[in-house]
C-alpha positions as a Markdown table, in Angstrom:
| # | Residue | x | y | z |
|---|---|---|---|---|
| 1 | Met | 45.9 | 97.3 | 128.6 |
| 2 | Lys | 48.1 | 96.2 | 126.0 |
| 3 | Val | 49.1 | 98.3 | 122.5 |
| 4 | Asn | 51.4 | 97.2 | 119.9 |
| 5 | Ile | 54.1 | 99.9 | 119.7 |
| 6 | Arg | 53.5 | 100.9 | 116.6 |
| 7 | Lys | 49.9 | 101.8 | 117.1 |
| 8 | Ala | 51.4 | 103.1 | 120.0 |
| 9 | Arg | 53.5 | 106.0 | 118.5 |
| 10 | Glu | 50.2 | 106.4 | 115.9 |
| 11 | Asn | 48.0 | 107.3 | 119.5 |
| 12 | Phe | 50.6 | 108.3 | 121.8 |
| 13 | Ser | 48.5 | 111.8 | 123.1 |
| 14 | Glu | 45.4 | 109.4 | 123.3 |
| 15 | Ile | 47.5 | 106.7 | 125.6 |
| 16 | Ile | 49.1 | 109.2 | 128.0 |
| 17 | Asn | 45.8 | 111.2 | 128.4 |
| 18 | Arg | 44.3 | 107.4 | 129.5 |
| 19 | Val | 47.1 | 107.2 | 132.0 |
| 20 | Thr | 47.0 | 110.8 | 133.6 |
| 21 | Ala | 43.5 | 111.3 | 133.9 |
| 22 | Lys | 42.2 | 107.4 | 134.0 |
| 23 | Gly | 45.3 | 106.1 | 136.0 |
| 24 | Glu | 45.1 | 103.3 | 133.5 |
| 25 | Arg | 48.9 | 101.1 | 133.2 |
| 26 | Val | 50.0 | 100.9 | 129.7 |
| 27 | Ile | 52.3 | 97.8 | 128.4 |
| 28 | Leu | 53.5 | 98.4 | 125.0 |
| 29 | Thr | 54.5 | 95.4 | 123.0 |
| 30 | Ser | 56.2 | 93.8 | 120.1 |
| 31 | Arg | 55.2 | 90.7 | 118.4 |
| 32 | Asp | 52.9 | 90.2 | 121.1 |
| 33 | Arg | 55.5 | 90.5 | 123.7 |
| 34 | Pro | 56.3 | 93.5 | 126.3 |
| 35 | Lys | 58.6 | 95.9 | 125.9 |
| 36 | Ala | 57.9 | 98.6 | 128.4 |
| 37 | Ala | 55.2 | 100.3 | 130.1 |
| 38 | Ile | 53.8 | 103.7 | 130.6 |
| 39 | Val | 52.5 | 104.3 | 134.0 |
| 40 | Ser | 51.3 | 107.5 | 135.6 |
| 41 | Leu | 53.9 | 109.7 | 137.7 |
| 42 | Lys | 51.6 | 108.9 | 140.9 |
| 43 | Asp | 52.1 | 105.0 | 140.0 |
| 44 | Ala | 55.5 | 105.3 | 139.9 |
| 45 | Ala | 56.1 | 107.0 | 142.4 |
| 46 | Ala | 54.3 | 104.4 | 144.4 |
| 47 | Ile | 56.6 | 101.5 | 142.8 |
| 48 | Gly | 59.6 | 103.5 | 144.3 |
| 49 | Asp | 61.1 | 104.1 | 140.9 |
| 50 | Arg | 64.0 | 105.6 | 141.9 |
| 51 | Ser | 64.5 | 107.1 | 138.8 |
| 52 | Met | 61.7 | 109.4 | 138.6 |
| 53 | Arg | 62.6 | 110.5 | 142.1 |
| 54 | Lys | 65.7 | 111.4 | 140.7 |
| 55 | Ala | 64.4 | 113.0 | 137.7 |
| 56 | Lys | 61.8 | 115.6 | 140.1 |
| 57 | Arg | 65.1 | 116.6 | 141.8 |
| 58 | Leu | 67.1 | 117.6 | 139.1 |
| 59 | His | 64.1 | 119.3 | 137.7 |
| 60 | Gln | 63.9 | 121.3 | 141.1 |
| 61 | Leu | 67.6 | 121.9 | 140.6 |
| 62 | Glu | 67.3 | 123.4 | 137.2 |
| 63 | Lys | 64.5 | 125.4 | 138.7 |
| 64 | Ile | 66.6 | 126.8 | 141.0 |
| 65 | Arg | 69.3 | 127.1 | 138.4 |
| 66 | Lys | 67.4 | 129.0 | 136.2 |
| 67 | Met | 66.4 | 131.4 | 139.4 |
| 68 | Arg | 69.7 | 132.4 | 140.2 |
| 69 | Gln | 70.7 | 133.5 | 136.4 |
| 70 | Lys | 68.0 | 135.4 | 136.6 |
| 71 | Leu | 68.2 | 136.8 | 139.7 |
| 72 | Ala | 72.1 | 137.4 | 138.8 |
| 73 | Arg | 71.0 | 139.3 | 135.4 |
| 74 | Lys | 69.0 | 141.7 | 137.5 |
| 75 | Arg | 72.3 | 142.1 | 139.7 |
| 76 | Leu | 70.8 | 140.5 | 142.9 |
| 77 | Thr | 73.7 | 138.2 | 143.8 |
| 78 | Asp | 74.1 | 138.9 | 147.5 |
| 79 | Asp | 74.7 | 135.1 | 148.8 |
| 80 | Ser | 71.6 | 134.1 | 151.2 |
| 81 | Leu | 74.1 | 133.2 | 153.5 |
| 82 | Glu | 76.1 | 136.2 | 153.6 |
| 83 | Ala | 72.5 | 138.1 | 154.1 |
| 84 | Leu | 71.5 | 135.9 | 157.0 |
| 85 | Gly | 74.7 | 136.9 | 158.6 |
| 86 | Lys | 74.1 | 140.6 | 158.5 |
| 87 | Ile | 70.5 | 139.6 | 160.0 |
| 88 | Arg | 72.2 | 137.6 | 163.1 |
| 89 | Glu | 74.5 | 140.3 | 163.5 |
| 90 | Glu | 72.1 | 143.1 | 163.7 |
| 91 | Arg | 70.3 | 141.0 | 166.0 |
| 92 | Val | 73.0 | 140.4 | 168.3 |
| 93 | Glu | 73.7 | 143.9 | 168.4 |
| 94 | Glu | 70.4 | 144.9 | 169.1 |
| 95 | Arg | 70.5 | 142.4 | 172.1 |
| 96 | Ser | 73.5 | 143.7 | 173.2 |
| 97 | Ser | 72.6 | 147.7 | 173.3 |
| 98 | Gly | 69.4 | 146.9 | 174.9 |
| 99 | Gly | 67.1 | 148.0 | 171.7 |
């Protein structure tokens, strides 16, 4: 489907819904020349778009950062590596004491 950029701006929500729900690909044009494309995330991933993969990774990192801030506010700041180390030490002690 081809859409003039001006018309796309006016019908942006409708275009996004068609792309996501129906899997359509939209070519944005200016003066009847293709300028850009709107595709679903599924299509972008299939194309192998590196920037999309990077955006997903950045989104995940941002979620992790927010979770760490939330835990810090609750004063739950134990480092996971430190916690794993303590668990390992306890297991070693249990094995060596026969328990």
